[in-house]
N, C-alpha and C positions, 0 to 999 in steps of 0.2 A: 532521496536528496532534496533539500530545499536550498536553492541558491539565491544569493543577492549578487547580481552582476554589477561590478564596480570598476572604475578606472584603476589601472594597475598601481598608480600612486597611492590610492586609498588603501588598497590591500597591503602595500608596503608599510604604510603608517601603522596599521594594526599589527603586522608581523614584527616590526621593530619594537613596538611597545611590549609585545609578548616576550620577545627574546631578552629585552633589557630587564624584564622582571623574572628572568630565568625560567620561563615557561616555553618549552618546545611546542611545535604545532604541526598538525597534519599538512602535508604539501603534496600536490600531484602535478605532474608535468609530462611533457613529451620527451622522455629521458634519452632516447637514442639519437636525438638531433645534436650534431656537433659535439659528440662526446669523445673524450680521450680517456678510455677506461683504465689505461695503464697509469697515467698521471692523476686520474680522478678529477678531471676538469670538464666543465660544461661551458664552452666559450665559442662564440661565433667565429673567432679567429682560428679555431682548431683545424678547420678544413676550408680550403680556398676553391670551392666548386667552380667559380667563374673562370679562374685561370685554367683549371684542370680541363674543363669542357669548352672553354672559349665561348661562353654564353652566359646570360644573366638569368638566374633562376629565382630572383627575388619576387616574393609575394608578401602582402601584408598578413598579419596574423589572422584577420577576418577571412581573407582569401584562402589561406591554408586550412582554416577550419571548415569553410563552406565546401571546399573541394576534397575534404578528407585527407589532405596532405599532412595534417597535424591534428593530434588529439591527445587527451590525457591517457597516458599509457602505463604510468607507474606511480605508486604512492610511496612517500618517504617521510622522514621527520625533519622539519626545518629547525636547526639548532643554533645557528650563529650568523652574525652579520658583521661585516667590516664597514665602518662608516668613515667618511672623510671629515675634515674639520668643521663642515657646516651641517653634519648629521645626515648627509646623503649616502645611501648604500653604494659600495663599490663591488663587493663580493658577498656571497651567501654560502653557507655550508649546510648540507643535508646529511643525515645519517641514513645510510642505505641498508638494505637487507641482503645484499649479495655476498656478504662475508668480509672479514678483515683483510683478506688478500686482494680484494677488488678496490680500485680507486686509491684514495689516500687513507689508509688504515680503516677501510670500510665506509669512508665518507666521500662525498662529491663536493667540489667547490665550484660554484657557478658565478660567472660575471653578472653584474646587474643588467647588462644588455641582454644576456641570455635569458635571465629571469623575465624580462619584459616580453620576450617573444614566445617562450615555451612553458611558462607557469600557467596552470589552469585552475587549480583549486587550493584554497587555504581554509582550514577549519580553525577558527579563532574563538577562544573563550570570550563570553559576552562582556566580561569586565574590561576587555581591550577594544571593544567595539563602540564607536561614537554613537551618541543618542540618535542622530539623524539616520544612521544606518540601521540601528535597532528598530526604529520606527517603520522602516521598509518591510520588516518581517510581519507587520500587522496587515499588510496588503494581501489581497486574494492572489495566491500564486497561479502562474500560468503553467499548465501541464505540457511538457514537451513530448512530442510523439517519439516512439521508440527509434525511429530512423534519424532523429535530430543529432547532429555531430556532438552536441554537448551532453547527450544522454548516454553515450557509449561508456561502458564500465572500463576501469583500468585493471591491471593485474593485481 
């Protein structure tokens, strides 16, 4: 893998451009977090851990990655986005490999807030990648050690 680590907003821009052009893309995430597999939703509101355990379990995405509390665990195909009147994403849809009886007709619908917290990788065709990001690919890559949280393979 060769990664370009970008702010989530930049990733969203490329994903939206790809989807608007009817081009699905590879997507990986920490799929088991806040999932309602029956409804097929990935939503931070699916489970209220704070009330259930009467404590605050919140950590930043960086803290979850560094402590191995979150990692890329599953790859799917990002196929759709629901945009508001200003073009900002509200929800995303991914085609999953668990079969048509899982989730919503084999798909999962995630809130944009969930996407921010648990999306790890997108593979975007170069025609949707801005020039400044493509330029980053000419830099000498930094090899991650096998124990780095971002190196762990997904299923």
